[in-house]
mmCIF entry with sequence, helices, sheets and N, C-alpha, C, O atoms, coordinates in Angstrom:
data_MODEL
# 
_entry.id   MODEL 
# 
_entity.id                         1 
_entity.type                       polymer 
_entity.pdbx_number_of_molecules   1 
# 
_entity_poly.entity_id                      1 
_entity_poly.type                           'polypeptide(L)' 
_entity_poly.nstd_linkage                   no 
_entity_poly.nstd_monomer                   no 
_entity_poly.pdbx_seq_one_letter_code       MSCLRVFLCIICPPLAVIDKGCGSILITSILTCCGWVPGALAAIIICNNN 
_entity_poly.pdbx_seq_one_letter_code_can   MSCLRVFLCIICPPLAVIDKGCGSILITSILTCCGWVPGALAAIIICNNN 
_entity_poly.pdbx_strand_id                 A 
# 
loop_
_entity_poly_seq.entity_id 
_entity_poly_seq.num 
_entity_poly_seq.mon_id 
_entity_poly_seq.hetero 
1 1  MET n 
1 2  SER n 
1 3  CYS n 
1 4  LEU n 
1 5  ARG n 
1 6  VAL n 
1 7  PHE n 
1 8  LEU n 
1 9  CYS n 
1 10 ILE n 
1 11 ILE n 
1 12 CYS n 
1 13 PRO n 
1 14 PRO n 
1 15 LEU n 
1 16 ALA n 
1 17 VAL n 
1 18 ILE n 
1 19 ASP n 
1 20 LYS n 
1 21 GLY n 
1 22 CYS n 
1 23 GLY n 
1 24 SER n 
1 25 ILE n 
1 26 LEU n 
1 27 ILE n 
1 28 THR n 
1 29 SER n 
1 30 ILE n 
1 31 LEU n 
1 32 THR n 
1 33 CYS n 
1 34 CYS n 
1 35 GLY n 
1 36 TRP n 
1 37 VAL n 
1 38 PRO n 
1 39 GLY n 
1 40 ALA n 
1 41 LEU n 
1 42 ALA n 
1 43 ALA n 
1 44 ILE n 
1 45 ILE n 
1 46 ILE n 
1 47 CYS n 
1 48 ASN n 
1 49 ASN n 
1 50 ASN n 
# 
_struct_asym.id          A 
_struct_asym.entity_id   1 
# 
loop_
_struct_conf.conf_type_id 
_struct_conf.id 
_struct_conf.pdbx_PDB_helix_id 
_struct_conf.beg_label_comp_id 
_struct_conf.beg_label_asym_id 
_struct_conf.beg_label_seq_id 
_struct_conf.pdbx_beg_PDB_ins_code 
_struct_conf.end_label_comp_id 
_struct_conf.end_label_asym_id 
_struct_conf.end_label_seq_id 
_struct_conf.pdbx_end_PDB_ins_code 
_struct_conf.beg_auth_comp_id 
_struct_conf.beg_auth_asym_id 
_struct_conf.beg_auth_seq_id 
_struct_conf.end_auth_comp_id 
_struct_conf.end_auth_asym_id 
_struct_conf.end_auth_seq_id 
_struct_conf.pdbx_PDB_helix_class 
_struct_conf.details 
_struct_conf.pdbx_PDB_helix_length 
HELX_P HELX_P1 AA1 CYS A 3  ? ILE A 11 ? CYS A 3  ILE A 11 1 ? 9  
HELX_P HELX_P2 AA2 PRO A 13 ? ALA A 16 ? PRO A 13 ALA A 16 1 ? 4  
HELX_P HELX_P3 AA3 ILE A 18 ? LYS A 20 ? ILE A 18 LYS A 20 5 ? 3  
HELX_P HELX_P4 AA4 CYS A 22 ? CYS A 34 ? CYS A 22 CYS A 34 1 ? 13 
HELX_P HELX_P5 AA5 TRP A 36 ? ASN A 48 ? TRP A 36 ASN A 48 1 ? 13 
# 
_struct_conf_type.id          HELX_P 
_struct_conf_type.criteria    ? 
_struct_conf_type.reference   ? 
# 
loop_
_atom_site.group_PDB 
_atom_site.id 
_atom_site.type_symbol 
_atom_site.label_atom_id 
_atom_site.label_alt_id 
_atom_site.label_comp_id 
_atom_site.label_asym_id 
_atom_site.label_entity_id 
_atom_site.label_seq_id 
_atom_site.pdbx_PDB_ins_code 
_atom_site.Cartn_x 
_atom_site.Cartn_y 
_atom_site.Cartn_z 
_atom_site.occupancy 
_atom_site.B_iso_or_equiv 
_atom_site.pdbx_formal_charge 
_atom_site.auth_seq_id 
_atom_site.auth_comp_id 
_atom_site.auth_asym_id 
_atom_site.auth_atom_id 
_atom_site.pdbx_PDB_model_num 
ATOM 1   N N  . MET A 1 1  ? 30.789 -56.425 -89.659 1.00 0.00 ? 1  MET A N  1 
ATOM 2   C CA . MET A 1 1  ? 30.849 -57.917 -89.622 1.00 0.00 ? 1  MET A CA 1 
ATOM 3   C C  . MET A 1 1  ? 29.528 -58.419 -90.126 1.00 0.00 ? 1  MET A C  1 
ATOM 4   O O  . MET A 1 1  ? 28.463 -57.983 -89.688 1.00 0.00 ? 1  MET A O  1 
ATOM 5   N N  . SER A 1 2  ? 29.612 -59.339 -91.052 1.00 0.00 ? 2  SER A N  1 
ATOM 6   C CA . SER A 1 2  ? 28.369 -59.900 -91.666 1.00 0.00 ? 2  SER A CA 1 
ATOM 7   C C  . SER A 1 2  ? 27.724 -60.951 -90.768 1.00 0.00 ? 2  SER A C  1 
ATOM 8   O O  . SER A 1 2  ? 28.345 -61.484 -89.848 1.00 0.00 ? 2  SER A O  1 
ATOM 9   N N  . CYS A 1 3  ? 26.467 -61.227 -91.066 1.00 0.00 ? 3  CYS A N  1 
ATOM 10  C CA . CYS A 1 3  ? 25.757 -62.263 -90.307 1.00 0.00 ? 3  CYS A CA 1 
ATOM 11  C C  . CYS A 1 3  ? 26.350 -63.607 -90.449 1.00 0.00 ? 3  CYS A C  1 
ATOM 12  O O  . CYS A 1 3  ? 26.364 -64.378 -89.491 1.00 0.00 ? 3  CYS A O  1 
ATOM 13  N N  . LEU A 1 4  ? 26.850 -63.930 -91.623 1.00 0.00 ? 4  LEU A N  1 
ATOM 14  C CA . LEU A 1 4  ? 27.507 -65.232 -91.887 1.00 0.00 ? 4  LEU A CA 1 
ATOM 15  C C  . LEU A 1 4  ? 28.795 -65.333 -91.042 1.00 0.00 ? 4  LEU A C  1 
ATOM 16  O O  . LEU A 1 4  ? 29.096 -66.400 -90.506 1.00 0.00 ? 4  LEU A O  1 
ATOM 17  N N  . ARG A 1 5  ? 29.530 -64.261 -90.926 1.00 0.00 ? 5  ARG A N  1 
ATOM 18  C CA . ARG A 1 5  ? 30.787 -64.313 -90.151 1.00 0.00 ? 5  ARG A CA 1 
ATOM 19  C C  . ARG A 1 5  ? 30.482 -64.515 -88.689 1.00 0.00 ? 5  ARG A C  1 
ATOM 20  O O  . ARG A 1 5  ? 31.205 -65.257 -88.024 1.00 0.00 ? 5  ARG A O  1 
ATOM 21  N N  . VAL A 1 6  ? 29.433 -63.884 -88.143 1.00 0.00 ? 6  VAL A N  1 
ATOM 22  C CA . VAL A 1 6  ? 29.058 -64.035 -86.761 1.00 0.00 ? 6  VAL A CA 1 
ATOM 23  C C  . VAL A 1 6  ? 28.580 -65.485 -86.519 1.00 0.00 ? 6  VAL A C  1 
ATOM 24  O O  . VAL A 1 6  ? 28.891 -66.084 -85.489 1.00 0.00 ? 6  VAL A O  1 
ATOM 25  N N  . PHE A 1 7  ? 27.828 -66.029 -87.474 1.00 0.00 ? 7  PHE A N  1 
ATOM 26  C CA . PHE A 1 7  ? 27.363 -67.424 -87.378 1.00 0.00 ? 7  PHE A CA 1 
ATOM 27  C C  . PHE A 1 7  ? 28.537 -68.369 -87.363 1.00 0.00 ? 7  PHE A C  1 
ATOM 28  O O  . PHE A 1 7  ? 28.541 -69.323 -86.585 1.00 0.00 ? 7  PHE A O  1 
ATOM 29  N N  . LEU A 1 8  ? 29.552 -68.135 -88.207 1.00 0.00 ? 8  LEU A N  1 
ATOM 30  C CA . LEU A 1 8  ? 30.722 -68.980 -88.197 1.00 0.00 ? 8  LEU A CA 1 
ATOM 31  C C  . LEU A 1 8  ? 31.550 -68.824 -86.910 1.00 0.00 ? 8  LEU A C  1 
ATOM 32  O O  . LEU A 1 8  ? 32.138 -69.791 -86.428 1.00 0.00 ? 8  LEU A O  1 
ATOM 33  N N  . CYS A 1 9  ? 31.591 -67.608 -86.362 1.00 0.00 ? 9  CYS A N  1 
ATOM 34  C CA . CYS A 1 9  ? 32.321 -67.402 -85.083 1.00 0.00 ? 9  CYS A CA 1 
ATOM 35  C C  . CYS A 1 9  ? 31.706 -68.239 -84.011 1.00 0.00 ? 9  CYS A C  1 
ATOM 36  O O  . CYS A 1 9  ? 32.422 -68.728 -83.137 1.00 0.00 ? 9  CYS A O  1 
ATOM 37  N N  . ILE A 1 10 ? 30.408 -68.429 -84.031 1.00 0.00 ? 10 ILE A N  1 
ATOM 38  C CA . ILE A 1 10 ? 29.721 -69.143 -82.991 1.00 0.00 ? 10 ILE A CA 1 
ATOM 39  C C  . ILE A 1 10 ? 29.795 -70.662 -83.231 1.00 0.00 ? 10 ILE A C  1 
ATOM 40  O O  . ILE A 1 10 ? 30.054 -71.417 -82.294 1.00 0.00 ? 10 ILE A O  1 
ATOM 41  N N  . ILE A 1 11 ? 29.578 -71.106 -84.441 1.00 0.00 ? 11 ILE A N  1 
ATOM 42  C CA . ILE A 1 11 ? 29.548 -72.529 -84.771 1.00 0.00 ? 11 ILE A CA 1 
ATOM 43  C C  . ILE A 1 11 ? 30.935 -73.152 -84.898 1.00 0.00 ? 11 ILE A C  1 
ATOM 44  O O  . ILE A 1 11 ? 31.214 -74.191 -84.298 1.00 0.00 ? 11 ILE A O  1 
ATOM 45  N N  . CYS A 1 12 ? 31.806 -72.509 -85.687 1.00 0.00 ? 12 CYS A N  1 
ATOM 46  C CA . CYS A 1 12 ? 33.164 -73.041 -85.920 1.00 0.00 ? 12 CYS A CA 1 
ATOM 47  C C  . CYS A 1 12 ? 34.171 -71.903 -85.921 1.00 0.00 ? 12 CYS A C  1 
ATOM 48  O O  . CYS A 1 12 ? 34.490 -71.362 -86.980 1.00 0.00 ? 12 CYS A O  1 
ATOM 49  N N  . PRO A 1 13 ? 34.671 -71.535 -84.762 1.00 0.00 ? 13 PRO A N  1 
ATOM 50  C CA . PRO A 1 13 ? 35.562 -70.362 -84.667 1.00 0.00 ? 13 PRO A CA 1 
ATOM 51  C C  . PRO A 1 13 ? 36.765 -70.384 -85.563 1.00 0.00 ? 13 PRO A C  1 
ATOM 52  O O  . PRO A 1 13 ? 37.036 -69.350 -86.172 1.00 0.00 ? 13 PRO A O  1 
ATOM 53  N N  . PRO A 1 14 ? 37.532 -71.473 -85.714 1.00 0.00 ? 14 PRO A N  1 
ATOM 54  C CA . PRO A 1 14 ? 38.679 -71.458 -86.584 1.00 0.00 ? 14 PRO A CA 1 
ATOM 55  C C  . PRO A 1 14 ? 38.314 -71.185 -88.063 1.00 0.00 ? 14 PRO A C  1 
ATOM 56  O O  . PRO A 1 14 ? 39.080 -70.545 -88.782 1.00 0.00 ? 14 PRO A O  1 
ATOM 57  N N  . LEU A 1 15 ? 37.176 -71.660 -88.494 1.00 0.00 ? 15 LEU A N  1 
ATOM 58  C CA . LEU A 1 15 ? 36.764 -71.422 -89.876 1.00 0.00 ? 15 LEU A CA 1 
ATOM 59  C C  . LEU A 1 15 ? 36.417 -69.964 -90.068 1.00 0.00 ? 15 LEU A C  1 
ATOM 60  O O  . LEU A 1 15 ? 36.605 -69.457 -91.174 1.00 0.00 ? 15 LEU A O  1 
ATOM 61  N N  . ALA A 1 16 ? 35.931 -69.268 -89.087 1.00 0.00 ? 16 ALA A N  1 
ATOM 62  C CA . ALA A 1 16 ? 35.589 -67.867 -89.199 1.00 0.00 ? 16 ALA A CA 1 
ATOM 63  C C  . ALA A 1 16 ? 36.777 -66.971 -89.396 1.00 0.00 ? 16 ALA A C  1 
ATOM 64  O O  . ALA A 1 16 ? 36.616 -65.913 -90.005 1.00 0.00 ? 16 ALA A O  1 
ATOM 65  N N  . VAL A 1 17 ? 37.989 -67.316 -88.917 1.00 0.00 ? 17 VAL A N  1 
ATOM 66  C CA . VAL A 1 17 ? 39.161 -66.492 -89.011 1.00 0.00 ? 17 VAL A CA 1 
ATOM 67  C C  . VAL A 1 17 ? 40.139 -67.016 -90.039 1.00 0.00 ? 17 VAL A C  1 
ATOM 68  O O  . VAL A 1 17 ? 41.321 -66.676 -89.996 1.00 0.00 ? 17 VAL A O  1 
ATOM 69  N N  . ILE A 1 18 ? 39.669 -67.841 -90.965 1.00 0.00 ? 18 ILE A N  1 
ATOM 70  C CA . ILE A 1 18 ? 40.588 -68.482 -91.938 1.00 0.00 ? 18 ILE A CA 1 
ATOM 71  C C  . ILE A 1 18 ? 41.257 -67.438 -92.841 1.00 0.00 ? 18 ILE A C  1 
ATOM 72  O O  . ILE A 1 18 ? 42.380 -67.678 -93.284 1.00 0.00 ? 18 ILE A O  1 
ATOM 73  N N  . ASP A 1 19 ? 40.648 -66.327 -93.129 1.00 0.00 ? 19 ASP A N  1 
ATOM 74  C CA . ASP A 1 19 ? 41.234 -65.322 -94.004 1.00 0.00 ? 19 ASP A CA 1 
ATOM 75  C C  . ASP A 1 19 ? 42.036 -64.247 -93.241 1.00 0.00 ? 19 ASP A C  1 
ATOM 76  O O  . ASP A 1 19 ? 42.477 -63.269 -93.844 1.00 0.00 ? 19 ASP A O  1 
ATOM 77  N N  . LYS A 1 20 ? 42.228 -64.425 -91.902 1.00 0.00 ? 20 LYS A N  1 
ATOM 78  C CA . LYS A 1 20 ? 42.924 -63.444 -91.109 1.00 0.00 ? 20 LYS A CA 1 
ATOM 79  C C  . LYS A 1 20 ? 44.374 -63.785 -90.926 1.00 0.00 ? 20 LYS A C  1 
ATOM 80  O O  . LYS A 1 20 ? 45.101 -62.983 -90.339 1.00 0.00 ? 20 LYS A O  1 
ATOM 81  N N  . GLY A 1 21 ? 44.839 -64.902 -91.380 1.00 0.00 ? 21 GLY A N  1 
ATOM 82  C CA . GLY A 1 21 ? 46.253 -65.294 -91.258 1.00 0.00 ? 21 GLY A CA 1 
ATOM 83  C C  . GLY A 1 21 ? 46.445 -66.558 -90.443 1.00 0.00 ? 21 GLY A C  1 
ATOM 84  O O  . GLY A 1 21 ? 45.544 -67.020 -89.743 1.00 0.00 ? 21 GLY A O  1 
ATOM 85  N N  . CYS A 1 22 ? 47.627 -67.094 -90.553 1.00 0.00 ? 22 CYS A N  1 
ATOM 86  C CA . CYS A 1 22 ? 47.952 -68.351 -89.903 1.00 0.00 ? 22 CYS A CA 1 
ATOM 87  C C  . CYS A 1 22 ? 47.985 -68.244 -88.377 1.00 0.00 ? 22 CYS A C  1 
ATOM 88  O O  . CYS A 1 22 ? 47.564 -69.175 -87.692 1.00 0.00 ? 22 CYS A O  1 
ATOM 89  N N  . GLY A 1 23 ? 48.470 -67.146 -87.842 1.00 0.00 ? 23 GLY A N  1 
ATOM 90  C CA . GLY A 1 23 ? 48.493 -66.922 -86.401 1.00 0.00 ? 23 GLY A CA 1 
ATOM 91  C C  . GLY A 1 23 ? 47.131 -66.883 -85.774 1.00 0.00 ? 23 GLY A C  1 
ATOM 92  O O  . GLY A 1 23 ? 46.907 -67.475 -84.718 1.00 0.00 ? 23 GLY A O  1 
ATOM 93  N N  . SER A 1 24 ? 46.224 -66.196 -86.411 1.00 0.00 ? 24 SER A N  1 
ATOM 94  C CA . SER A 1 24 ? 44.854 -66.121 -85.919 1.00 0.00 ? 24 SER A CA 1 
ATOM 95  C C  . SER A 1 24 ? 44.170 -67.474 -85.922 1.00 0.00 ? 24 SER A C  1 
ATOM 96  O O  . SER A 1 24 ? 43.442 -67.805 -84.987 1.00 0.00 ? 24 SER A O  1 
ATOM 97  N N  . ILE A 1 25 ? 44.404 -68.281 -86.992 1.00 0.00 ? 25 ILE A N  1 
ATOM 98  C CA . ILE A 1 25 ? 43.817 -69.609 -87.021 1.00 0.00 ? 25 ILE A CA 1 
ATOM 99  C C  . ILE A 1 25 ? 44.410 -70.468 -85.877 1.00 0.00 ? 25 ILE A C  1 
ATOM 100 O O  . ILE A 1 25 ? 43.681 -71.187 -85.193 1.00 0.00 ? 25 ILE A O  1 
ATOM 101 N N  . LEU A 1 26 ? 45.688 -70.384 -85.692 1.00 0.00 ? 26 LEU A N  1 
ATOM 102 C CA . LEU A 1 26 ? 46.349 -71.172 -84.638 1.00 0.00 ? 26 LEU A CA 1 
ATOM 103 C C  . LEU A 1 26 ? 45.855 -70.784 -83.260 1.00 0.00 ? 26 LEU A C  1 
ATOM 104 O O  . LEU A 1 26 ? 45.547 -71.665 -82.457 1.00 0.00 ? 26 LEU A O  1 
ATOM 105 N N  . ILE A 1 27 ? 45.770 -69.533 -82.966 1.00 0.00 ? 27 ILE A N  1 
ATOM 106 C CA . ILE A 1 27 ? 45.296 -69.074 -81.648 1.00 0.00 ? 27 ILE A CA 1 
ATOM 107 C C  . ILE A 1 27 ? 43.887 -69.489 -81.400 1.00 0.00 ? 27 ILE A C  1 
ATOM 108 O O  . ILE A 1 27 ? 43.562 -69.988 -80.323 1.00 0.00 ? 27 ILE A O  1 
ATOM 109 N N  . THR A 1 28 ? 43.026 -69.291 -82.394 1.00 0.00 ? 28 THR A N  1 
ATOM 110 C CA . THR A 1 28 ? 41.584 -69.657 -82.288 1.00 0.00 ? 28 THR A CA 1 
ATOM 111 C C  . THR A 1 28 ? 41.416 -71.180 -82.163 1.00 0.00 ? 28 THR A C  1 
ATOM 112 O O  . THR A 1 28 ? 40.542 -71.650 -81.434 1.00 0.00 ? 28 THR A O  1 
ATOM 113 N N  . SER A 1 29 ? 42.256 -71.950 -82.879 1.00 0.00 ? 29 SER A N  1 
ATOM 114 C CA . SER A 1 29 ? 42.150 -73.378 -82.807 1.00 0.00 ? 29 SER A CA 1 
ATOM 115 C C  . SER A 1 29 ? 42.533 -73.894 -81.399 1.00 0.00 ? 29 SER A C  1 
ATOM 116 O O  . SER A 1 29 ? 41.865 -74.751 -80.820 1.00 0.00 ? 29 SER A O  1 
ATOM 117 N N  . ILE A 1 30 ? 43.635 -73.331 -80.885 1.00 0.00 ? 30 ILE A N  1 
ATOM 118 C CA . ILE A 1 30 ? 44.068 -73.755 -79.530 1.00 0.00 ? 30 ILE A CA 1 
ATOM 119 C C  . ILE A 1 30 ? 43.024 -73.386 -78.463 1.00 0.00 ? 30 ILE A C  1 
ATOM 120 O O  . ILE A 1 30 ? 42.730 -74.177 -77.567 1.00 0.00 ? 30 ILE A O  1 
ATOM 121 N N  . LEU A 1 31 ? 42.475 -72.179 -78.576 1.00 0.00 ? 31 LEU A N  1 
ATOM 122 C CA . LEU A 1 31 ? 41.491 -71.794 -77.592 1.00 0.00 ? 31 LEU A CA 1 
ATOM 123 C C  . LEU A 1 31 ? 40.177 -72.571 -77.710 1.00 0.00 ? 31 LEU A C  1 
ATOM 124 O O  . LEU A 1 31 ? 39.493 -72.818 -76.717 1.00 0.00 ? 31 LEU A O  1 
ATOM 125 N N  . THR A 1 32 ? 39.831 -72.960 -78.979 1.00 0.00 ? 32 THR A N  1 
ATOM 126 C CA . THR A 1 32 ? 38.670 -73.791 -79.162 1.00 0.00 ? 32 THR A CA 1 
ATOM 127 C C  . THR A 1 32 ? 38.887 -75.178 -78.591 1.00 0.00 ? 32 THR A C  1 
ATOM 128 O O  . THR A 1 32 ? 37.951 -75.777 -78.060 1.00 0.00 ? 32 THR A O  1 
ATOM 129 N N  . CYS A 1 33 ? 40.115 -75.707 -78.689 1.00 0.00 ? 33 CYS A N  1 
ATOM 130 C CA . CYS A 1 33 ? 40.364 -77.011 -78.037 1.00 0.00 ? 33 CYS A CA 1 
ATOM 131 C C  . CYS A 1 33 ? 40.327 -76.938 -76.541 1.00 0.00 ? 33 CYS A C  1 
ATOM 132 O O  . CYS A 1 33 ? 40.003 -77.926 -75.882 1.00 0.00 ? 33 CYS A O  1 
ATOM 133 N N  . CYS A 1 34 ? 40.659 -75.765 -75.969 1.00 0.00 ? 34 CYS A N  1 
ATOM 134 C CA . CYS A 1 34 ? 40.548 -75.583 -74.506 1.00 0.00 ? 34 CYS A CA 1 
ATOM 135 C C  . CYS A 1 34 ? 39.104 -75.435 -74.099 1.00 0.00 ? 34 CYS A C  1 
ATOM 136 O O  . CYS A 1 34 ? 38.747 -75.785 -72.974 1.00 0.00 ? 34 CYS A O  1 
ATOM 137 N N  . GLY A 1 35 ? 38.296 -74.948 -74.940 1.00 0.00 ? 35 GLY A N  1 
ATOM 138 C CA . GLY A 1 35 ? 36.888 -74.766 -74.610 1.00 0.00 ? 35 GLY A CA 1 
ATOM 139 C C  . GLY A 1 35 ? 36.223 -73.990 -75.744 1.00 0.00 ? 35 GLY A C  1 
ATOM 140 O O  . GLY A 1 35 ? 36.864 -73.200 -76.437 1.00 0.00 ? 35 GLY A O  1 
ATOM 141 N N  . TRP A 1 36 ? 34.946 -74.228 -75.916 1.00 0.00 ? 36 TRP A N  1 
ATOM 142 C CA . TRP A 1 36 ? 34.226 -73.599 -77.006 1.00 0.00 ? 36 TRP A CA 1 
ATOM 143 C C  . TRP A 1 36 ? 34.076 -72.098 -76.801 1.00 0.00 ? 36 TRP A C  1 
ATOM 144 O O  . TRP A 1 36 ? 34.204 -71.326 -77.751 1.00 0.00 ? 36 TRP A O  1 
ATOM 145 N N  . VAL A 1 37 ? 33.810 -71.687 -75.592 1.00 0.00 ? 37 VAL A N  1 
ATOM 146 C CA . VAL A 1 37 ? 33.545 -70.291 -75.306 1.00 0.00 ? 37 VAL A CA 1 
ATOM 147 C C  . VAL A 1 37 ? 34.831 -69.439 -75.548 1.00 0.00 ? 37 VAL A C  1 
ATOM 148 O O  . VAL A 1 37 ? 34.733 -68.399 -76.200 1.00 0.00 ? 37 VAL A O  1 
ATOM 149 N N  . PRO A 1 38 ? 35.999 -69.833 -75.059 1.00 0.00 ? 38 PRO A N  1 
ATOM 150 C CA . PRO A 1 38 ? 37.182 -68.992 -75.346 1.00 0.00 ? 38 PRO A CA 1 
ATOM 151 C C  . PRO A 1 38 ? 37.490 -68.901 -76.882 1.00 0.00 ? 38 PRO A C  1 
ATOM 152 O O  . PRO A 1 38 ? 37.933 -67.866 -77.380 1.00 0.00 ? 38 PRO A O  1 
ATOM 153 N N  . GLY A 1 39 ? 37.245 -69.979 -77.571 1.00 0.00 ? 39 GLY A N  1 
ATOM 154 C CA . GLY A 1 39 ? 37.476 -69.965 -79.019 1.00 0.00 ? 39 GLY A CA 1 
ATOM 155 C C  . GLY A 1 39 ? 36.522 -69.051 -79.738 1.00 0.00 ? 39 GLY A C  1 
ATOM 156 O O  . GLY A 1 39 ? 36.933 -68.295 -80.618 1.00 0.00 ? 39 GLY A O  1 
ATOM 157 N N  . ALA A 1 40 ? 35.247 -69.106 -79.379 1.00 0.00 ? 40 ALA A N  1 
ATOM 158 C CA . ALA A 1 40 ? 34.255 -68.266 -80.004 1.00 0.00 ? 40 ALA A CA 1 
ATOM 159 C C  . ALA A 1 40 ? 34.484 -66.812 -79.653 1.00 0.00 ? 40 ALA A C  1 
ATOM 160 O O  . ALA A 1 40 ? 34.315 -65.961 -80.527 1.00 0.00 ? 40 ALA A O  1 
ATOM 161 N N  . LEU A 1 41 ? 34.855 -66.474 -78.434 1.00 0.00 ? 41 LEU A N  1 
ATOM 162 C CA . LEU A 1 41 ? 35.156 -65.098 -78.057 1.00 0.00 ? 41 LEU A CA 1 
ATOM 163 C C  . LEU A 1 41 ? 36.386 -64.549 -78.824 1.00 0.00 ? 41 LEU A C  1 
ATOM 164 O O  . LEU A 1 41 ? 36.408 -63.410 -79.289 1.00 0.00 ? 41 LEU A O  1 
ATOM 165 N N  . ALA A 1 42 ? 37.384 -65.411 -78.924 1.00 0.00 ? 42 ALA A N  1 
ATOM 166 C CA . ALA A 1 42 ? 38.615 -64.969 -79.685 1.00 0.00 ? 42 ALA A CA 1 
ATOM 167 C C  . ALA A 1 42 ? 38.236 -64.790 -81.145 1.00 0.00 ? 42 ALA A C  1 
ATOM 168 O O  . ALA A 1 42 ? 38.731 -63.842 -81.754 1.00 0.00 ? 42 ALA A O  1 
ATOM 169 N N  . ALA A 1 43 ? 37.424 -65.594 -81.742 1.00 0.00 ? 43 ALA A N  1 
ATOM 170 C CA . ALA A 1 43 ? 37.064 -65.414 -83.156 1.00 0.00 ? 43 ALA A CA 1 
ATOM 171 C C  . ALA A 1 43 ? 36.251 -64.118 -83.340 1.00 0.00 ? 43 ALA A C  1 
ATOM 172 O O  . ALA A 1 43 ? 36.441 -63.385 -84.311 1.00 0.00 ? 43 ALA A O  1 
ATOM 173 N N  . ILE A 1 44 ? 35.379 -63.866 -82.426 1.00 0.00 ? 44 ILE A N  1 
ATOM 174 C CA . ILE A 1 44 ? 34.550 -62.639 -82.511 1.00 0.00 ? 44 ILE A CA 1 
ATOM 175 C C  . ILE A 1 44 ? 35.439 -61.393 -82.413 1.00 0.00 ? 44 ILE A C  1 
ATOM 176 O O  . ILE A 1 44 ? 35.264 -60.427 -83.155 1.00 0.00 ? 44 ILE A O  1 
ATOM 177 N N  . ILE A 1 45 ? 36.417 -61.440 -81.461 1.00 0.00 ? 45 ILE A N  1 
ATOM 178 C CA . ILE A 1 45 ? 37.313 -60.304 -81.256 1.00 0.00 ? 45 ILE A CA 1 
ATOM 179 C C  . ILE A 1 45 ? 38.203 -60.070 -82.488 1.00 0.00 ? 45 ILE A C  1 
ATOM 180 O O  . ILE A 1 45 ? 38.405 -58.939 -82.930 1.00 0.00 ? 45 ILE A O  1 
ATOM 181 N N  . ILE A 1 46 ? 38.743 -61.217 -83.037 1.00 0.00 ? 46 ILE A N  1 
ATOM 182 C CA . ILE A 1 46 ? 39.632 -61.090 -84.198 1.00 0.00 ? 46 ILE A CA 1 
ATOM 183 C C  . ILE A 1 46 ? 38.873 -60.596 -85.409 1.00 0.00 ? 46 ILE A C  1 
ATOM 184 O O  . ILE A 1 46 ? 39.393 -59.778 -86.168 1.00 0.00 ? 46 ILE A O  1 
ATOM 185 N N  . CYS A 1 47 ? 37.662 -61.068 -85.608 1.00 0.00 ? 47 CYS A N  1 
ATOM 186 C CA . CYS A 1 47 ? 36.864 -60.654 -86.769 1.00 0.00 ? 47 CYS A CA 1 
ATOM 187 C C  . CYS A 1 47 ? 36.392 -59.194 -86.603 1.00 0.00 ? 47 CYS A C  1 
ATOM 188 O O  . CYS A 1 47 ? 36.249 -58.474 -87.592 1.00 0.00 ? 47 CYS A O  1 
ATOM 189 N N  . ASN A 1 48 ? 36.157 -58.773 -85.388 1.00 0.00 ? 48 ASN A N  1 
ATOM 190 C CA . ASN A 1 48 ? 35.668 -57.451 -85.148 1.00 0.00 ? 48 ASN A CA 1 
ATOM 191 C C  . ASN A 1 48 ? 36.777 -56.347 -85.246 1.00 0.00 ? 48 ASN A C  1 
ATOM 192 O O  . ASN A 1 48 ? 36.470 -55.163 -85.383 1.00 0.00 ? 48 ASN A O  1 
ATOM 193 N N  . ASN A 1 49 ? 37.991 -56.746 -85.175 1.00 0.00 ? 49 ASN A N  1 
ATOM 194 C CA . ASN A 1 49 ? 39.073 -55.745 -85.224 1.00 0.00 ? 49 ASN A CA 1 
ATOM 195 C C  . ASN A 1 49 ? 39.367 -55.233 -86.619 1.00 0.00 ? 49 ASN A C  1 
ATOM 196 O O  . ASN A 1 49 ? 40.208 -54.344 -86.755 1.00 0.00 ? 49 ASN A O  1 
ATOM 197 N N  . ASN A 1 50 ? 38.731 -55.734 -87.661 1.00 0.00 ? 50 ASN A N  1 
ATOM 198 C CA . ASN A 1 50 ? 39.011 -55.238 -88.988 1.00 0.00 ? 50 ASN A CA 1 
ATOM 199 C C  . ASN A 1 50 ? 38.104 -54.090 -89.292 1.00 0.00 ? 50 ASN A C  1 
ATOM 200 O O  . ASN A 1 50 ? 38.177 -53.517 -90.379 1.00 0.00 ? 50 ASN A O  1 
# 
C-alpha cells in the first residue's frame, strides 16, 4: 500500500477505495457517515486486502 493511499484512507476514506468497486465505495461511504473512524478503518482494511 502506497503512502498516498494511506493518506487518502485517513483524510477521505471513500476516495481511497474508488478503484475497488461500487460496493466498497458504498460501504465506506456509509461507515464514514456514521463516523470518521469506522470509515477510515474500513478503507484501510479494503485497501490492504489487495
